C-alpha positions in Angstrom: 6.3 -66.4 -164.1 4.6 -67.2 -167.4 4.6 -63.5 -168.2 8.3 -63.0 -167.4 9.7 -64.2 -170.7 7.4 -62.0 -172.9 8.3 -59.1 -170.6 12.0 -59.7 -171.0 11.8 -60.0 -174.8 9.6 -56.9 -175.0 12.1 -55.0 -172.9 15.1 -56.3 -174.9 13.6 -55.4 -178.3 12.7 -51.9 -177.3 15.9 -51.3 -175.3 18.0 -52.6 -178.2 16.2 -50.3 -180.6 16.8 -47.4 -178.2 20.5 -48.2 -178.1 20.7 -48.4 -181.9 18.9 -45.1 -182.3 21.0 -43.5 -179.5 24.1 -44.5 -181.5 22.8 -42.3 -184.3 21.3 -39.5 -182.1 24.2 -38.7 -179.8 27.1 -38.3 -182.2 25.2 -37.1 -185.3 22.0 -35.3 -184.3 22.7 -33.8 -180.9 25.7 -31.7 -182.2 23.5 -30.4 -185.1 20.1 -30.0 -183.4 20.7 -30.0 -179.7 19.6 -32.5 -177.1 15.9 -31.5 -177.0 15.3 -31.7 -180.8 17.4 -34.8 -181.3 15.4 -36.6 -178.6 12.1 -35.4 -180.0 13.1 -36.5 -183.5 13.8 -40.0 -182.1 10.5 -40.4 -180.4 8.3 -41.4 -183.4 10.8 -44.1 -184.3 10.7 -45.4 -180.7 6.9 -45.3 -180.8 7.0 -47.5 -184.0 9.5 -49.8 -182.3 7.2 -50.1 -179.2 4.2 -51.0 -181.3 6.1 -53.5 -183.4 7.8 -55.1 -180.4 4.5 -55.3 -178.5 2.8 -56.9 -181.5 5.6 -59.4 -182.0 5.6 -60.4 -178.3 1.9 -60.7 -178.1 1.8 -63.0 -181.1 5.0 -64.9 -180.3 3.8 -65.9 -176.8 0.1 -66.0 -177.8 -0.8 -63.7 -175.0 -4.5 -63.8 -174.2 -6.4 -60.5 -174.6 -6.8 -60.5 -170.8 -6.1 -57.0 -169.5 -4.4 -58.3 -166.4 -1.9 -60.5 -168.3 -1.0 -57.8 -170.8 -0.6 -55.2 -168.1 1.7 -57.5 -166.2 3.9 -57.9 -169.3 3.9 -54.2 -170.1 4.6 -53.0 -166.6 7.3 -55.7 -165.9 9.0 -54.6 -169.1 8.7 -50.9 -168.0 10.2 -51.8 -164.6 13.2 -53.5 -166.3 13.6 -50.4 -168.6 13.6 -47.9 -165.8 16.0 -50.0 -163.7 18.3 -50.3 -166.7 18.3 -46.6 -167.3 18.8 -45.7 -163.7 21.7 -48.2 -163.5 23.2 -46.8 -166.6 23.0 -43.2 -165.3 24.2 -44.0 -161.8 26.8 -46.7 -162.3 28.2 -46.2 -165.7 27.9 -42.4 -165.9 28.6 -41.8 -162.2 25.7 -39.5 -161.7 23.4 -39.5 -158.7 19.7 -40.1 -159.2 19.0 -36.5 -158.5 21.5 -35.4 -161.1 20.1 -37.7 -163.7 16.5 -36.4 -163.2 17.7 -32.8 -163.1 19.6 -33.3 -166.4 16.4 -34.2 -168.3 15.1 -31.6 -170.7 11.6 -30.5 -169.5 10.1 -30.8 -173.0 11.7 -34.0 -174.3 11.6 -35.4 -170.8 7.9 -35.0 -170.6 7.4 -36.7 -174.0 9.7 -39.4 -172.8 7.5 -40.0 -169.8 4.5 -40.3 -172.0 6.4 -42.8 -174.2 7.2 -44.9 -171.1 3.5 -45.0 -170.2 2.7 -46.1 -173.8 5.4 -48.7 -173.6 3.8 -50.2 -170.5 0.3 -50.0 -171.9 1.0 -51.1 -175.5 0.4 -54.8 -175.1 -3.0 -53.9 -173.5 -3.8 -51.3 -176.2 -3.2 -54.0 -178.9 -5.8 -56.2 -177.1 -8.4 -53.6 -177.9 -7.3 -53.3 -181.5 -8.1 -56.0 -184.1 -7.8 -58.8 -181.5 -4.0 -58.6 -181.4 
């Protein structure tokens, strides 16, 4: 339970950033560039948000460099993120899980999956860098 608060904060910081960027991407970039390129353009900004949020949470909660602790935080945040996205797609958008998955662009969707993995692993990656 000690790792729940850091995971929630990590999830909230990254999700909030994603919502803010989505508010720019969907109405302004998607009509001009298309879904794929708009999502790919957003990815570097999300990567920076992931690194900064992970660094903040690690320092704020003084997480030990212990791999197990940091993986717990990262994967708990990932679980919350995936659950939130699935709920958004199925409940608010009225799509089935199959429709949601089928609607993902193969290119930007693949990059998105890599970003999810980085999101889960970033607290642990920081443990290996400069003692963060």
